[in-house]
N, C-alpha and C positions, 0 to 999 in steps of 0.2 A: 712488514707493518705489524705493530703491536696489536694483539687482539684485545678488544674491549672486554671488561669484566662486568658480568651481570650477576647480581645476587638475587635469588628468589627465596622469599621467606614463606615457607609452607611447602608441603609435598603431596598435596591432593591432586585431583585430575587437572585442574586449571594450571597448577604449577608445573606438572609433569609435561603437559603438551607445550607449554611455553618454553621449557628447557629443551625439548626436542627441536623446536624451531630455531632456537638461538645457538645451540651447541655446535652447529656446523661452522659458524664464523666467529663465535665469541667464547670467552672463558666463562663457564657457567658454574655457579655453586648454589646448591639448594640447602637451605637451613631448616632444620627440624628440631623442635623442642624435645621430642621423644627419642626413642632408641631405634626407630624404624620408620620408613615412609608410609604414607597413604593409609593410616589407621582408619579414618572415616570412610574411605573408599572401600575398605575391606568389610567393615561392619555393615554399611549400607547395602552391600552386595548380597548379604545373607537373606534379605527380604524379597529377592527377585531381581536378578542382575540385568536389568534392561539398560543398555549402554547408550542408546539413543532411540529415536522413533522414525518410522519410515516417511513421515510427513515432510514435505519440502515447500519452498516458496512461501506464498501468502498463508497457506494453511499452517505451516510451521511457525511463522512469525506471529500469527494470531494467538498462539499459546503463551506468549510472553507479555508481561506488563512491567513497565510501559513499552508498548510495541515499537514506538518510534525510536526509543533508545537502543533496543536490541536489534533492530533491522539490519544495520550495517555489519554487525558481527556474524549474523546468520547468513547474510549474503556472501560473506567472504569464506565462511567455513560452516557448512550445513551438515545435515544428517548423512548425505551421500559422501561428503568428505570424511566424516568420522568413520564410516564403513570402510572407505578406501585406506585410511590410516591404520585401522585395526587389521585389515587384510595384509598390509605391508609388515605389520608386527608379527604376522603368523597367527592371527586370531580370527578364524572364520566365524561368521555370524548367520543368524536366520531370523526371519520375521515371525513373531508370535502374535498372540491376540491383540487386538486394538492397535496394530502397527508397531508394537514394541520390538526393538531389536536386541536380541540376546546373543552371547557367545554360544557356539555350538555345545551341545550337551556334553558334560564332563569337564568343560573348561571353567575353572573356579576363579573368583576375583583375585586370589593370590597369584594365579598364573598370568592373568592380564597385567597385574602390577609388576611382576618379575620381568615380563617381556618388555614393558616400557622402560623399566630401570636398566635392563641390559642394553637396550638401544641407546639411551642417552649417555650411559657410562662409556660405551664403546666410542661415542663421539668425543669423549673427554670431560663430560660433566661430572662433578663430584658432589658428594653429600657430606654435610657437617651436622652431626647429631648432638643431642643434649645441649642445644643452644636456644634459649627462649628469648624471644623479642620482648623487651620490657618498656622502653620509652625512646624518645628522640633526644639527642644532645643539642647543644646550642647551635650547631651547624646543620641541624635537621637531618642528621644521619642516624640510622637505627642503632640502638644499643642492645646487646644481648647479654643474658646471664648464663654463665658457664661455671658450675660448681661454686656458686657464691660470688664469682668475680664478674665484673662488667667488662664487656668486650665490644669494641667497635671494629667492624669489618669494612674496609674501603672498597668501593666499586664505582664504575661509571654510571650505573643505573641500578635501581632496586625495584623489584616487583613483589608486591605483597599479595599473598594468596592464603589468608589465614582462616577462611571459612566464615560461616555465620554463627548462630548460637544453638543450632539443633545438634543432637547427638553429643551432649557434653561429656559422655563417658569416653569419647575418643580424644578429648582435649579441646574440642571446638566449643569454647565457652563464650566467645564474643567480648571478652574483657579488654581486647586490644583497642576498643573504641576510645577508652580514656586517654591512651597515648596520642591518638590522632586529634582528639579534642584539645589537648595541651598545645598543639601547634596550629590551632585555629581552623581545623577541619570540622565542618558540621557533620554530625552523625544522627541517624534516626533510631530511636529505641527499637530493639528487636521484638517481633511478635510472631506467634505461631502461624504456620501455614501447612497445608497438607496434613491436617490433624483431625482427630475426632472432635465431637461437640458434646457439651454437657446438657443433659435433659433431666429434669426432676421427676424421674419415674415414680409412680406409686409402688409401694413394696410388693403388692400382689402381682403387678405387671412384670417386675423384675424376676420374680420367682417363676413366672410362666414362660417368659420370652428370652431371658438372658442367654446370649450365645447363639440365638437363632437368626437366620437371614430373612430379609424382606426383599424378595426377588421381583424383577420385571416391573419396576415402578418408575414413575417420573416424579421429580421433585422440583419445586420452584422456591427461590428466595428473591423477592422483588422481581426484577426483570431477568434474572438468571434462571435458566431451566436446563435440567440434565436428566437423562434416563440411565438407569443402571440398577445397582443393588446396594442395600445398606445392611449393616449388622447391628442387632440390638445388643448393647454391652451394659455392664453394670452401671457405668457412668452416663451413658447416653447412646450416641450413634457414631458409627464409623463405616468405612467402606468406600468403594470406588465411585459412588455417587455423592458421597459427603465431602471428600477431600477437594474436588474442584469447586464446590460451593462455598468453601471457607472464605475466599475474598469477598463474596457478596454478603456473607454473614458478618464478617469483620466490619464491612462498610456500614451495614445496618446498625450495628452497635455504636459505631462512631457518630452516625448521623442522628439516631433517635434514642440510643441507650437500650434498645431491645431488638430482638430478632426472632423470627419464626420461620418454620419450614412448612410449605404447603405440599402435601403428598397427593398424587394422583395414583390411586391403587389399581386403576384399570385404564392405563394409557391408550390401549388399542380400541376402546369403546367410547362412544359419545354418550352424553346424558340421555339423549333420545333412545339410543339403543338399549341402554341399561334400564330405562323406564319401561320399555316394551318387555324386556326379559322378566321383570318382577311381577307383571300383571297376573300371570297364571299361578303365582305363589302367594298372592296377597291374602287369601283366606287362611293361609297357614301362619301368617306373621304373628297374630295374637295368640294362637294356640301354642306355638313354640317359643313365644317371647322373641320372635324374629330370627334367632340364631340359626336354626336348622334351615329355615326357608331361604335366608340370605346366602347361607353356605351353598345350598343346592342351586339356587338361581344364578349366582355369580361365580360359582366355583372358588369360594374364598378359603384360604388356608387359615391355620390357627393364628398366625401372626397378624394378619389383616383383621380378623374378627376381634381379637383382644384389643388391638389399637383402636378400632372403631368404637367398641364398647366403652373404652376408657375415655376417649375424647369426644363423646356425645352424651347428652342426657338421655334418660329412659324415654322421654317423650320424642326426642329427635330420632332415637334408634328405631322406634316403632312406627314412625311416620315414613312411609316408603319414599315419598318425594324428597324429604330432607335427607334420608339415608343415602339416596342416590347422589345427592349433591355432596355429601360428606365423602362418599366413595371417590369422587372426582377431586375433592379439595378438602382434605383433612389437615387441619392446622395443628402443629406441634410446636410449642414455644421452646426456644433454646436459651439456656442460662449463660453460656459462654463457651469459649474455645478451650481445648485442653492445653496444659502448660507447655512451655517451650521444650522442656526436657523430654516430652513425649512426641513432639512434632517431627515430621519427616524433614521439613525445611522451615526456614524463617524468612520474613521480610525485615527490612531495616538494615542498618550498617552505614556505610558511607553515603551521604546524600548525593544524588546524581548531579546536582548543581555544582558540586565541587570538582567534577571530573571533566577533563577535556575530551574531545572526540577520539583521541588516541588512547584513552583510559589512563593517562597520567593525571596527576593532581594539578589543577590550574595554578595553584599557589606554589607548588613544588614539582616542577617538570621532571626532576630526577627520580620521582617516586610514582609508580604505577600501581593500580589496585584492580584485581580480577576476581572472577568467581563469585562466591556467595558473600563476599565482603560488601558487595554493592547492593543497593536497595532495589531489588527486582523480584518478580514472582513468576512462577510457572507451576503447572500441575505435575503430578507424577506420571510415569509412563515413558521415561527416557529423556524427558525435556529438561530436568534439572542437571543431569550430567552433560547433556548437549550444551546447555548454557555455559557451564564451566569450561568445556572444551573450546567453545567459540570465543569467549572472552580471552582465554589464555592465548589462543592462536593469534587473535587480532592484535592484542597488546604486544606480543613478541615481534610480530612483523612490523608494527609501528615503530618499535625501538630500533629494529634493523634499518629502517628507512632513515632514521635520525642519526644513528651513531656509526653505521658501517658504510 
């Protein structure tokens, strides 16, 4: 029986796991516009190489938006499955903070990539480098550019894994959307996700606080709340409590044209408890202009004090009742999200209404799309790679059910 030929355009994590699934029974060829595979995989790994997260089931599914779209992919291939797959590759892992799953110490991203490549090449999969996807021909087949020449590569099925628009230094620019639009596929403009936010800091605040962390706080954007840490940067705010809040900030801008973050500087204390603490220091408020008394009463660090002074009037700062309210709800306006070039991930890409349940395009069943090409969102912490692995695995198995 003749083996079906599958061409995978892209060589990131979604593409590689799809190749692994298909190469046992199909002729698989991976197409890469550069000279080596997985460049984005390698660059992203430098910032903390969490391959997945220990969450499973409903807890894992809740990290993805839209949840209903992602549920079947995670049910078929979840974080436990990723761990098993990595183990079979000879990549032992461990659970770090916040449930993040890392390769054991000393194992670098290039090692993981080489292990995957060795496995799929041993199965017979091949790589074709320096071939850039440029458009679709009249038969809706992908056309590639090789040294100035246009090339059509025939296959029984094509899987696109071209990534989103983050990390453009790796070649992930999102310009492929134009080609899909020419064949009638709706795309959503890319927007930043898992990124910092812009705040119009006064110059004196930047001079005092730039580069300093604001630890053990809770922040709220509309009905979204998270506890963690933020970092004061020259442009605004970043950190593990900011990135998950980006979808809520983006939504606020879309709905009202503005967004603000509400900070709880003392999440472990109620207003009543804080009000009781300040009583014995009230006589010192006016003598010290508030600063020393508040610092001692509430054990406030430099970052909290400067922010509170900046975002309250003198009268509010010296009024203990109002100060306590501000301590629990300090509002900082946000000017916007950081640009896509700086984002860890993006939303946008292929509109989900264009995609069938098996991740093929409804209008063109011979074309499938996986990974960050699809319009979905997830926070950092291993969930982005998990999403790529899950969609790649799911699409590959769906193809096997249809063709083999």
